[in-house]
N, C-alpha and C positions, 0 to 999 in steps of 0.2 A: 369028644371031650365032655364030661358031665359038669354040672353046675359048680361043684366044689373045685374041680380042677380049673375051670374057667375063671373062678374068682381068684384062685391062687395066681394064675397067670396075669390077671389084671393088677393084683397087688404088686407082683414082681415088676411089671412095667411102670406102675406108679412110683415105686421106690427108685428105679433107675432114672426116671425123668425128674422127679421132684427132690429126691434126697441126694442122688449122685450126679445130678446136673448133666446127664447124658443127652445128646441131641436125639431127635427122632431117627435120623439116619444111623447113628451109633446103636440105638436100641434095636433097630431092624436087623442090623448085622449080627448083633449078639444073640437075638432070639430066633432069627430066621423068619420073622414075620415081615411082610412088605411094609414100606413106610406109610402107604395110604391107610392100611389097617391099623398101624400104630396111632395115627392121628385120630382115627375113628374111636379107638379104644380109650384114648386119653379123654375124649369128649364124654364117652360113656361112663367112665369111672367118676367123673364129676357129677353127672346126672344121677348116678346111683348112690351118691354120697360116700363112696369109698375114699374120695379126696374132697375136703372142704377148703375153699380158699377164703381166708379171712384177712382183711386189710388192717394193719396196725394203725388205728386212728390216733395214737399218741403223737403222730407227726402232724400236729394241728397248727393252726395259726396262733402262736402264743400271744402275739400282740392283741388280737381281738379278744382272746380269753381273759387276758390281764385287764383289758379295758372294761369288760363286763363285770369282772370281779370287783374292780375298784368302784365303778359307777353304781352298781346295785348291791354292794356289800356282801358279795357271795363268798361262801367257803371254797367253792370250786366252780369253774366254768370249763367246759370242753366244747371246742368249736371244730366241727368236722368240715374239711374242704370238699365241696361237691359242686360241680359245674351247674350253673343255673338252668341250663337247657336239659339237664337229666330228668327223666320221668320221676313222678312223685314216689313211686315204689323204690327207686334207687336211693333216694334221699332218706326214706324211712329205714331201709336196710342199713344205710350208713350210720345213722344215729342210733339204731338198735344195736349194732355191733359195738359202737363206742360205749354205749351204756352198759352192755353186758361185760365188756372188758373192765370198765371202771368198777362195776359191782363186785367182780372177782377180787379186786385189790382192796376193797374196804370191808368186806364181810368178816365177821368175827363169830366165834362159837357162841351159841345161845341167842343169836340175833332173831328178832321178830321182824319180818319184812312185810310191809303193807303194800298192796297192789291196787291200782285202779284198772279200768278197762280200756279198750281201744286199739287202734292200729299201731300206734307207737309202742305200746306195751307188748303187743303181740310180736313185734319185730325184736324187742329186747329178749324176750323169752326164747324166740326162735334161734337167736344168736348165742344164747347162753351155753357155754361149755366150760364148766368150772375146772380150773387147773389144780385147785386144792380144796378138798371137801372140808367144810367146817362142821362141828358137832352141834346137834340139836337145833337146826334151823327150822323156823316155823313161818309159814307163808299164810297171810290172812287177807281176805278181801276188805277193802275200805269203803265199798259202796255196793248197793244192791244191783239188781238186774235192770234191763232197759224198759222204758215205758213204751217205746215204739218197737220196730223190728231191727235186729242186729245179728250179723253173722256170728255163729257160735264160737268161732276162733277168737273173736274180739271180746267175748264175755269174761268178766272178772273171775268167774269160777274156773274156766278153762285155763286162763293165764296163771292163776294161783296153783292149780293142780300140776300143770306142766313145769312150772318153776320149782315146785317142791320135788318133783320127780328128778329133775336134773341136779338139784342141790342135795339130793338124798335126805330131804327133810320131810316135814309133815305139813299138812295144810287144812284149813277150815273151808267149808263151802258156805255160801250165803244163799238162802232159799227164799228171799223176799225181794221185791222190786225196789229200786232206788226211790221211785215215786209211787206211793200207794194211792188208792182211789180217793180216800177222804181222811181227814185228820184223826178221826176216831180209830181208824185202822192202824195208823202209826202208833197211837197210844197203846193199842192192844199188842202190837208186835214188840214194842220196847219193854213190856212187862213180862215177856216170855223168858224162860231160863235159857232157851236157845239163843235169843238175841243178846241177852245179858252176857253170855260167854264171849260173843264176838265183840261187843262194846268194851268188855274188860280187856281183851287182847289189843284193842286200839290204844289203850293207855300204855301199853308196853312196846309199841312199835319203835324200833331203833333205826330202821332204814325204811323210808317211805318212797315208793317209786310210782310216778303218776304221769299221765298225759295231761295236756291243758286244752280245754275247749275254748272256742272264740266265736263271738257273735258274727264275725265276717266269714266263717266257714261256709263253703258252698253248699247248695242244696243236695249235692250228691255225697256229702261227707257222712262219716259214721256218727258225728255229733247230731246231725239232723235225724238220723235213723234212731238214735238212742232216745231222744226227747219227743219226737214228732214235730211236724211242720207247724202245727197250731201253737205249740209251746214256744218254739223259736220266735215266732212273730210277736208274742207277748214279751219275750225277753228284750226285744228292741225298744218297746215302750217303757220298759222298766229300767232302761239305761245300763243293762248288763254288758260288760266287756268280755267276760269269760267265766270259766268255772274250773274247779278242781274237785273231783268226786262229788259233783252235783251241789257244790257250795259255790254260790255266785257272788261276784264282786264287780265293782266298776273299774274304770281305767286307773284310778288311784289306789286300787287294791282294797277299798272299803267294802265290807259285806253289804250285799243288796238283798233286801227282803223281796222275794218274788212270789208269784201266785203258787209256786210249788213248795215254799219253805215249810209250811205246816204239814206237808205230806212227804217230807224227805227223810230217808233212812241212809245215812252215810257218816263217815268220820267227820267230826268238827274240824275246821281249819286250824284252830288254835292247838290241836294235838299234833299237827304236822310240825309245828315249830319246836316241839319238845324232842323230836327225833334227832339222832346223831347226824343223819343225812336225810334231807327231804329233797328228792331229786325229780326235777321236772324234765321230761323228755318230749321236746316239741320243736317243730320247724314249719316254715312257710310264711309268706307275706300275709296270707289271710289270717294267720293266727297271731299276728303281732299285737292286736289289742288285748287278747287273752293273756299272752305271755307277759306283756308290759304291765298289765294290771296285777298279775301274780308276783312279779318282781317288785313293783311299787309297794305292794302289801306285805312283803317279806314272807310270803307263803312257801318259799323254797329257799334253800341255801346252796343248791347245786343246780346248774342248768346245762343240759346237753342239747346242742342245736347245730345248725349249719352256719357256714360263714355268711351266706346270703341273709339269713334271719338275724344273725349277730349285727351285721351292718345296719339292718333296718331298725333294730332296737337302739343302737348307739346314735342313730340319726334323729331320734325323737327329741322333742324339746324338753330340756331339763328344768325349765322354770315352773 
């Protein structure tokens, strides 16, 4: 049996199992393939991407979502139920799928979507499967590249490009670091026609999608990789709670002037507040200070997180 015939056989078995709800024994009888082989084939078609299993995370804990919306004056909160004992990657996949599903419901023709970098955003784009293509979608990076080392799949350019591919839209690339070496370099970059084009697109962002950094992130996190260990140590002295697109703030959401401020190339936080949707995608106990600061500062109007993180946010002192 050649590859084409084999693929057709796999698709037939997938249709019988997932669409016609036949048991593995029934499929074995119908196809003449033994049951053990059917089980192996079903596993293979998932590994090869012939079948993708997506959980509908609209079945969320409404009470937690409503509490978050009321407490932090959010336009929308989506709380994904995930067992606390699950690995971090499972939680990332869960909020990524929820964010991708939500994005498909809110996008409109001619939307400009701003993206940040990171593992949360990578999970969103990985899960993105548009059910209805909108016209003239434009994807734009909201921050430059890393100062430290970062896997390419977490880079804002990779995320923007892949999102545009899936949405049948266009994208811009940003070829400057988020943190340049000295203030004079920032001045030089901001006066180039190339950077002016990106900065102009920031003013037209209608949907902003971003991860949230936090001072409590562990030393193995992508946040540490992006900024470098020495920078993170200084953030602690500067009373930073977290950041969005390399714009730093304290636990009350007030902007913090850091040792990087005069060297930073990224979207101003005030522009996020003009977007129709400014969506933070983040979870974990370690990120609570960063998420709480972002909420207190009104830097997002939509939060997508896990129930564990939602409970942590709601447990914080309101005074």
